[in-house]
C-alpha positions in Angstrom: -26.6 -33.2 -3.6 -24.4 -33.9 -0.5 -25.2 -37.6 -0.7 -24.0 -37.7 -4.3 -20.8 -35.9 -3.4 -20.2 -38.4 -0.5 -20.9 -41.3 -2.8 -18.5 -39.9 -5.4 -15.7 -39.6 -2.8 -16.4 -43.2 -1.7 -16.0 -44.4 -5.3 -12.8 -42.5 -5.8 -11.4 -43.9 -2.5 -12.3 -47.5 -3.6 -10.7 -47.0 -7.0 -7.4 -45.7 -5.5 -7.3 -48.6 -3.1 -8.0 -51.1 -5.9 -5.3 -49.7 -8.1 -2.8 -49.7 -5.2 -3.5 -53.3 -4.2 -3.5 -54.7 -7.7 -0.5 -53.0 -9.1 1.6 -51.1 -6.5 4.6 -50.3 -8.7 2.5 -49.4 -11.7 0.4 -47.1 -9.5 3.4 -45.2 -8.4 4.8 -45.0 -11.9 1.5 -43.4 -13.1 1.6 -40.9 -10.3 5.2 -39.8 -11.1 5.4 -40.1 -14.9 1.7 -39.5 -15.8 1.9 -35.7 -16.4 5.3 -36.0 -18.1 4.0 -38.5 -20.6 0.9 -36.5 -21.3 3.0 -33.4 -22.0 5.3 -35.3 -24.3 2.4 -36.8 -26.2 0.8 -33.4 -26.4 4.0 -31.7 -27.6 4.4 -34.4 -30.3 0.9 -33.7 -31.6 1.5 -30.0 -31.7 4.9 -30.4 -33.5 3.0 -32.1 -36.4 1.3 -28.8 -37.1 3.9 -26.2 -35.9 7.2 -27.5 -34.6 8.4 -24.0 -33.4 5.6 -23.8 -30.8 5.8 -27.4 -29.6 8.2 -26.8 -26.7 6.5 -23.7 -25.5 3.0 -25.3 -25.7 4.2 -28.4 -23.9 5.7 -26.2 -21.1 2.4 -24.3 -20.7 0.6 -27.6 -20.7 2.9 -28.9 -18.0 2.2 -25.9 -15.8 -1.5 -26.8 -16.0 -1.1 -30.5 -15.5 1.5 -30.7 -12.7 -0.6 -28.8 -10.1 -3.5 -31.1 -10.8 -1.2 -34.2 -10.6 0.3 -33.0 -7.3 -3.1 -32.5 -5.9 -4.2 -36.0 -7.0 -1.0 -37.6 -5.6 -1.8 -36.0 -2.2 -5.4 -37.3 -2.3 -4.0 -40.8 -3.0 -1.5 -40.4 -0.1 -4.3 -39.4 2.3 -6.6 -42.3 1.3 -3.8 -44.8 1.6 -2.6 -43.5 4.9 -6.1 -43.9 6.3 -6.4 -47.4 4.8 -2.9 -48.7 5.4 -1.3 -46.7 8.3 1.1 -49.6 9.0 2.7 -49.1 5.6 3.6 -45.5 6.5 5.7 -46.1 9.6 9.2 -44.5 9.5 11.6 -46.3 7.2 9.0 -48.1 5.1 9.1 -47.7 1.3 5.7 -45.9 1.2 6.9 -43.4 3.9 10.1 -42.6 1.9 8.2 -42.4 -1.4 5.4 -40.0 -0.2 7.9 -38.1 2.0 9.7 -37.3 -1.2 6.4 -36.4 -2.8 5.7 -34.0 0.1 9.0 -32.2 -0.4 8.3 -31.9 -4.2 4.8 -30.6 -3.4 6.1 -27.8 -1.2 8.9 -26.7 -3.5 7.1 -26.9 -6.8 3.8 -25.7 -5.1 5.4 -22.5 -3.7 7.1 -21.7 -7.1 3.9 -22.3 -9.2 1.7 -20.5 -6.7 3.9 -17.4 -6.7 4.1 -17.5 -10.5 0.3 -17.9 -10.8 -0.3 -15.1 -8.3 1.9 -12.8 -10.4 0.0 -13.9 -13.5 -3.4 -13.1 -12.3 -2.2 -9.8 -10.9 -1.5 -8.8 -14.5 -5.1 -9.7 -15.3 -7.3 -8.3 -12.6 -6.2 -8.9 -9.0 -4.4 -6.1 -7.2 -2.7 -7.8 -4.2 -1.7 -4.4 -2.7 -5.0 -2.6 -3.1 -6.9 -2.2 0.2 -10.7 -2.2 0.2 -11.0 1.6 0.2 -8.7 2.2 -2.8 -10.4 3.2 -6.1 -9.9 0.6 -8.8 -10.6 0.5 -12.5 -12.6 -1.7 -14.8 -12.6 -5.4 -13.6 -9.7 -5.0 -11.1 -10.3 -6.7 -7.7 -9.1 -5.7 -4.3 -6.7 -7.8 -2.2 -8.2 -11.0 -0.5 -6.0 -10.6 2.6 -5.6 -7.3 4.4 -1.9 -6.2 4.2 -2.1 -4.7 7.7 -2.5 -8.2 9.2 -0.1 -10.1 7.0 2.5 -10.4 9.9 -0.2 -12.1 12.0 -1.2 -14.5 9.2 2.5 -15.2 8.4 3.3 -15.9 12.0 0.5 -18.4 12.4 1.6 -20.2 9.3 5.2 -20.3 10.5 4.1 -21.7 13.9 2.2 -24.4 12.1 5.2 -25.2 10.0 7.4 -25.5 13.1 5.0 -27.8 14.8 4.8 -30.0 11.7 8.6 -30.2 11.4 9.1 -31.1 15.0 6.5 -33.8 15.0 7.8 -35.2 11.7 11.3 -35.5 12.9 10.7 -37.0 16.3 10.3 -40.7 17.0 7.2 -41.4 19.0 9.1 -43.7 21.3 11.1 -40.7 22.6 8.3 -38.1 22.5 6.1 -37.3 25.5 2.4 -37.1 24.6 2.2 -33.5 25.8 4.9 -32.4 23.2 2.9 -34.2 20.5 -0.3 -32.5 21.4 1.4 -29.1 21.4 2.8 -29.8 18.0 -0.6 -30.7 16.7 -2.1 -27.6 18.3 0.6 -25.5 16.5 -0.4 -27.2 13.2 -4.0 -26.4 13.9 -3.1 -22.7 14.1 -1.3 -22.8 10.8 -4.0 -24.9 9.1 -6.7 -22.4 10.2 -5.1 -19.8 8.0 -5.0 -22.1 5.0 -8.7 -23.0 5.5 -9.6 -19.3 5.8 -7.6 -18.5 2.6 -9.4 -21.2 0.7 -12.8 -20.0 1.9 -11.9 -16.4 1.1 -10.9 -16.8 -2.5 -13.2 -19.6 -3.7 -15.5 -17.4 -5.8 -18.5 -18.7 -7.7 -20.5 -15.4 -7.6 -19.9 -12.1 -9.4 -17.6 -9.6 -7.7 -19.3 -6.5 -6.3 -18.4 -3.0 -7.4 -17.0 -3.9 -10.9 -17.3 -1.4 -13.7 -19.2 -4.1 -15.7 -21.9 -5.2 -13.3 -23.1 -8.1 -15.5 -19.6 -9.6 -15.7 -18.4 -12.3 -13.2 -14.9 -13.7 -13.1 -15.0 -17.5 -13.2 -14.0 -19.1 -9.9 -11.7 -21.4 -11.9 -9.4 -18.4 -12.3 -8.6 -18.6 -8.5 -8.8 -22.4 -8.0 -5.0 -22.9 -8.7 -4.2 -20.8 -5.7 -6.0 -23.4 -3.5 -4.0 -26.4 -4.6 -1.0 -25.8 -2.3 -3.1 -25.0 0.8 -5.2 -28.1 0.2 -2.1 -30.3 -0.2 -0.7 -28.9 3.0 -3.9 -29.6 4.9 -3.7 -33.2 3.6 -0.1 -33.4 4.8 -1.1 -32.3 8.3 -3.9 -34.9 8.5 -1.7 -37.6 7.3 1.1 -36.8 9.8 -1.4 -36.9 12.7 -2.7 -40.3 11.6 0.8 -41.7 11.2 2.0 -40.5 14.6 -1.1 -41.8 16.4 -0.6 -45.2 14.7 3.2 -45.2 15.4 2.5 -44.4 19.1 0.0 -47.3 19.4 2.4 -49.7 17.8 5.2 -49.0 20.4 5.1 -51.7 23.1 6.9 -49.5 25.6 3.9 -47.2 25.9 2.5 -48.6 29.1 0.4 -46.6 31.6 3.0 -47.0 34.4 5.7 -45.3 32.3 3.6 -42.2 31.8 2.4 -41.7 35.3 3.7 -38.5 36.9 3.3 -36.0 39.7 2.0 -32.4 39.5 -0.1 -30.8 36.8 2.3 -31.7 34.0 2.4 -35.3 35.1 -1.4 -35.4 35.2 -1.7 -34.1 31.7 1.0 -36.4 30.4 -0.8 -39.4 31.9 -4.2 -38.2 30.6 -2.8 -38.0 27.1 -1.6 -41.6 27.1 -4.6 -42.5 25.0 -3.6 -41.3 21.5 -7.1 -41.2 20.3 -7.7 -38.1 22.4 -4.8 -36.2 20.8 -6.8 -34.4 18.1 -9.4 -33.1 20.5 -6.8 -32.3 23.2 -4.9 -30.3 20.6 -8.0 -28.1 20.1 -7.9 -27.3 23.8 -4.1 -26.8 23.9 -4.4 -24.4 20.9 -6.2 -21.8 23.1 -3.3 -21.0 25.5 -0.7 -21.4 22.7 -2.7 -18.9 20.6 -2.9 -16.6 23.5 0.9 -16.5 24.0 1.4 -15.9 20.2 -1.1 -13.0 20.1 0.5 -11.5 23.2 3.9 -11.5 21.5 2.4 -10.1 18.3 0.8 -7.3 20.2 4.3 -6.1 21.2 4.9 -5.5 17.5 1.7 -3.7 16.8 -0.3 -6.7 15.7 -3.4 -6.8 17.9 -5.6 -9.9 18.6 -8.3 -8.7 16.3 -5.9 -8.7 13.3 -6.4 -12.5 13.2 -10.0 -11.8 12.1 -9.5 -8.5 10.3 -7.0 -10.1 8.0 -10.0 -11.6 6.2 -12.9 -9.2 7.0 -11.0 -6.0 6.4 -11.4 -6.7 2.7 -14.0 -6.1 0.0 -15.6 -8.3 -2.7 -14.4 -11.7 -1.2 -16.4 -14.3 0.7 -15.4 -13.2 4.2 -15.2 -9.5 3.4 -17.2 -7.0 5.5 -16.2 -3.8 3.8 -17.9 -2.1 0.9 -15.5 -1.0 -1.8 -16.1 2.1 -4.0 -17.6 1.4 -7.4 -15.0 0.6 -9.9 -14.4 3.2 -12.6 -14.2 2.3 -16.2 -10.9 3.2 -18.0 -11.1 2.1 -21.5 -7.7 0.6 -22.4 -8.3 1.1 -26.1 -7.7 4.8 -25.9 -4.5 6.6 -24.8 -6.1 9.7 -23.4 -8.6 7.7 -21.4 -5.7 5.7 -19.9 -3.8 8.8 -19.1 -6.7 10.3 -17.2 -6.1 7.5 -14.7 -2.7 8.7 -13.6 -1.7 10.5 -10.4 -4.1 13.4 -9.7 -1.3 15.9 -9.2 -0.1 15.2 -12.8 -3.2 14.5 -14.9 -5.5 16.9 -12.9 -8.9 15.2 -13.2 -11.7 17.8 -13.4 -14.8 15.7 -12.8 -16.5 12.3 -13.4 -17.9 11.5 -16.8 -20.2 8.9 -18.3 -19.3 6.5 -21.1 -21.6 3.7 -22.2 -23.4 4.0 -18.9 -20.3 3.7 -16.8 -18.4 6.3 -14.8 -15.0 7.4 -16.0 -12.4 9.9 -14.8 -12.3 12.9 -17.0 -9.5 15.5 -17.3 -9.1 18.4 -19.6 -6.8 16.5 -22.0 -9.4 13.8 -22.5 -12.2 16.4 -23.0 -10.1 18.3 -25.6 -9.1 15.1 -27.5 -12.7 13.9 -27.6 -14.0 17.3 -28.7 -11.3 17.5 -31.5 -12.3 14.1 -33.0 -15.9 15.0 -32.8 -15.4 18.1 -34.9 -13.1 16.2 -37.2 -15.8 13.6 -37.8 -18.3 16.4 -38.5 -16.2 18.4 -41.0 -14.0 15.7 -42.7 -15.6 12.3 -42.3 -13.3 10.6 -44.8 -10.1 11.9 -43.1 -11.6 11.0 -39.7 -12.2 7.4 -40.8 -8.6 6.9 -42.0 -7.2 8.5 -38.8 -9.5 6.4 -36.6 -8.4 3.2 -38.4 -4.7 4.1 -37.9 -5.3 4.9 -34.3 -7.2 1.7 -33.6 -4.4 -0.4 -35.2 -1.6 1.3 -33.3 -3.0 3.0 -30.2 -4.7 0.0 -28.7 -1.6 -2.3 -28.5 0.1 0.5 -26.6 -2.7 1.5 -24.3 -3.5 -2.0 -23.1 -0.1 -2.4 -21.6 -0.4 0.7 -19.4 -1.2 -0.8 -16.0 0.2 1.7 -13.5 -0.4 5.3 -12.6 3.2 6.2 -13.4 2.8 4.7 -16.9 -0.4 6.7 -17.3 1.5 9.9 -16.2 4.1 9.3 -18.9 1.4 8.9 -21.6 -0.2 12.1 -20.3 3.0 14.0 -20.9 3.6 12.4 -24.3 0.1 13.4 -25.4 0.5 17.0 -24.2 1.9 18.4 -27.5 -1.1 16.8 -29.4 -3.4 18.3 -26.8 -2.1 21.8 -27.7 -2.6 21.1 -31.4 -6.1 19.7 -30.9 -7.0 22.8 -28.8 -5.6 25.2 -31.5 -7.7 23.5 -34.2 -10.8 23.7 -32.0 -10.3 27.4 -31.6 -9.8 27.9 -35.3 -12.9 25.9 -36.4 -15.5 26.1 -33.6 -17.2 29.5 -32.6 -17.7 28.2 -29.1 -14.9 25.7 -28.5 -15.0 25.8 -24.7 -18.7 24.9 -24.8 -18.0 21.9 -26.9 -15.2 20.8 -24.6 -17.3 21.2 -21.5 -20.2 19.0 -22.7 -18.1 16.0 -23.5 -19.1 12.8 -21.5 -21.8 14.7 -19.7 -24.7 12.3 -20.2 -23.1 9.4 -22.0 -24.4 10.5 -25.4 -21.0 11.6 -26.7 -19.2 9.1 -28.8 -16.3 7.1 -27.5 -13.4 8.8 -29.2 -10.1 8.7 -27.2 
């Protein structure tokens, strides 16, 4: 399997080099205009069937295509940098072209990543929910512990600073020790990107979901890895370019970089640019120590660098066991309302529906008991009421995503609860017994 993957990458690399060598200008035009032309063609096809949806459909298609295109452009840039480092020296056409691509990658990548993160938060991912928080249905806990976000953010900022400094400096004026420290800083930032990619790349079912047989496709989270992967490629490319740029400078003689003292010794030892990547790993240790010491002054302790990824549940690096998700059927208003704040909705116990645990409060019990007796005594009327409720209640209930919204629904349903309770007391000799047995063993029908 690994051999096949390696062989595939070799073929892709050869194809990129072949396209670049045979048609340089055409290759760049495809990289830049490819997704735009695809979106235009797609929108024209859609317009043949429904012109009103052509623009919107084309826009959605572009949101899907452009991240993929940006990722492919960065792969091409990495392959070409490795193969033709001399063409990426400062001031060359390729350096300016792909430099512009890098800026576009970061700007568009940040915008699309934030937009997509917000989109999946509407689906199932709660970015603010720590591992111990009780969640509902297929909702998933945060992949990065919020308590350690300052540490993670600081590491990324340090990597960005190292990248910018190294990018802007000419190697003819930069001491090797400065270069190595910049690379070490980039390593620190890159480590967080790698951990994030490992953390969210899911191909197995999530633990603790209400529907244990369901698994969320890993493709749902793949778009979040595009920007980190592109940034990692940018780091590798910059290191390769700077090493080549250093070696091409005729002024870099051993005599010039001899010095006295410990700093002079390291500066002389680092004259061989091939040793920079390894030396940066060593330099990363004291740099990391200084950063962690400063963070400790602000309440971010050294173990936060690890706990950011392990103090989570359901993800690849998680060590915590989240509580089992509770089912909250979004088809039914009273069921949704039972998921509000405890002080408001006053849950009385756990119930069972279709083999899954649900939160049960008195309002839900009364509503379910009312419809049960309605079905027994007036089945035709019940059928009509059920049809009306299914048509109009579900579109409302499925948009209730927060506890506050559930509280509001609870209050709105309160007058109906009183009416239901009155009818139960008028028609059932033992109404409280009927109310009490709802959702006891899962045998009760799903009503509200």
